[in-house]
N, C-alpha and C positions, 0 to 999 in steps of 0.2 A: 090334418095340417102337415104340409110338407116342410122340408128343411128351410126353403126360402121364406115361406110364410112364417115359420117359427122365428127365424132370424129377424124379420121385419117387425113382428110382434114384440120381441124382446127389445129391439133397438128403439122403438117408438114409445115404450112405456117409461115414463119419467121416474116412477118409483115402483119397483117390482112388488114389494110387500103390499102397498096400497092397491095396486092393480089386481093382485091375486085375491085380496080381501073383497074387492068390489065385484069380482066375477061371481056369477051364479054357480051353484054346485055342479050343474051340468057343464057349464063352460070350463070350470076348474078341472073336471074330470077329463075333458078333451085336451086341455093344456098339459095335464100330468101325463096323459098317454103320449102326446106328441113329444114331450121332453124325454120320457122314458125310451121311446123308439129312437130318438136322436142320440141319446147317450150310448145306445147299443151299436153305434156306427164307428168306423175307424177315426173319423174326424168330427166330433160333436161341435155344435155351435158354441163359440166362446161364451162362457157364463151359464151354460145350460145346467150344469151341476148345481150351482147356487139357486137358480130358479126352481129346479126340481126339488131341492131340499125345502125351500119355502112353500112350494105348492103342496107337497105331501104333508107338511106340517099343518097347513091350512085345512086340507081335507080331513086329516086326523082330528083336528080341533072341532070341525063341524060334525063329525060322526060320534064324538063323545056324548054320552047322555048328560043332560044338565044335572048338575049336583044340587042338592037342596040348599046349600050355602049360596049358590048363585042367585037364589030368589029371596034370600034373607031368612029362610027357615032355620030353626035351630035343631 
């Protein structure tokens, strides 16, 4: 995903958090990679840091093992 595609993606997503939660894990990994590469430029897309923070939090949440409490086990 290049800078222009990333900017369009971010611009047309009404709710960043909902958009990232709805993405598949593979799609989320692509988004995180694009955001990371964009942040490593002299002029990142406006809002990219916020999106990156949300996206990495979502990836981390998905990679956490399910706790027994999540299934009602004691």
